[in-house]
LUMLUM-252148 format. One record per residue (C-alpha): x negated, y, z; residue number from 1. Coordinates in nm, 2 decimals. Layout:
// LUMLUM-252148
rec X=X | Y=Y | Z=Z | seq=NUM
...
***
This chain:
// LUMLUM-252148
rec X=-8.38 | Y=7.94 | Z=9.24 | seq=1
rec X=-8.61 | Y=7.93 | Z=8.94 | seq=2
rec X=-8.57 | Y=8.30 | Z=8.87 | seq=3
rec X=-8.65 | Y=8.37 | Z=9.23 | seq=4
rec X=-8.97 | Y=8.17 | Z=9.21 | seq=5
rec X=-9.07 | Y=8.33 | Z=8.88 | seq=6
rec X=-9.02 | Y=8.68 | Z=9.02 | seq=7
rec X=-9.21 | Y=8.60 | Z=9.34 | seq=8
rec X=-9.50 | Y=8.45 | Z=9.14 | seq=9
rec X=-9.51 | Y=8.76 | Z=8.91 | seq=10
rec X=-9.52 | Y=8.99 | Z=9.22 | seq=11
rec X=-9.80 | Y=8.79 | Z=9.38 | seq=12
rec X=-10.00 | Y=8.79 | Z=9.06 | seq=13
rec X=-9.95 | Y=9.17 | Z=9.03 | seq=14
rec X=-10.07 | Y=9.22 | Z=9.39 | seq=15
rec X=-10.37 | Y=9.00 | Z=9.33 | seq=16
rec X=-10.46 | Y=9.20 | Z=9.02 | seq=17
rec X=-10.43 | Y=9.53 | Z=9.20 | seq=18
rec X=-10.65 | Y=9.39 | Z=9.48 | seq=19
rec X=-10.92 | Y=9.27 | Z=9.25 | seq=20
rec X=-10.93 | Y=9.58 | Z=9.04 | seq=21
rec X=-10.94 | Y=9.80 | Z=9.35 | seq=22
rec X=-11.22 | Y=9.59 | Z=9.50 | seq=23
rec X=-11.42 | Y=9.62 | Z=9.18 | seq=24
rec X=-11.35 | Y=10.00 | Z=9.16 | seq=25
rec X=-11.46 | Y=10.05 | Z=9.52 | seq=26
rec X=-11.77 | Y=9.84 | Z=9.48 | seq=27
rec X=-11.87 | Y=10.03 | Z=9.16 | seq=28
rec X=-11.82 | Y=10.37 | Z=9.32 | seq=29
rec X=-12.02 | Y=10.28 | Z=9.64 | seq=30
rec X=-12.31 | Y=10.13 | Z=9.46 | seq=31
rec X=-12.64 | Y=10.31 | Z=9.47 | seq=32
rec X=-12.67 | Y=10.36 | Z=9.10 | seq=33
rec X=-12.33 | Y=10.53 | Z=9.08 | seq=34
rec X=-12.42 | Y=10.76 | Z=9.36 | seq=35
rec X=-12.75 | Y=10.85 | Z=9.19 | seq=36
rec X=-12.58 | Y=10.91 | Z=8.86 | seq=37
rec X=-12.32 | Y=11.13 | Z=9.03 | seq=38
rec X=-12.59 | Y=11.34 | Z=9.20 | seq=39
rec X=-12.78 | Y=11.38 | Z=8.87 | seq=40
rec X=-12.47 | Y=11.48 | Z=8.68 | seq=41
rec X=-12.39 | Y=11.73 | Z=8.96 | seq=42
rec X=-12.74 | Y=11.88 | Z=8.93 | seq=43
rec X=-12.71 | Y=11.90 | Z=8.55 | seq=44
rec X=-12.38 | Y=12.09 | Z=8.59 | seq=45
rec X=-12.56 | Y=12.35 | Z=8.80 | seq=46
***
């Protein structure tokens, strides 16, 4: 029973970590500053 609880808690922590990192990544990519820097870097490449 203890192994089962440990495995489930590890899986839950893993899923929470993925959710938090995904949320931060999406928030960072959709922020205005990121969009502006992407546009500027695209113009510099041209």
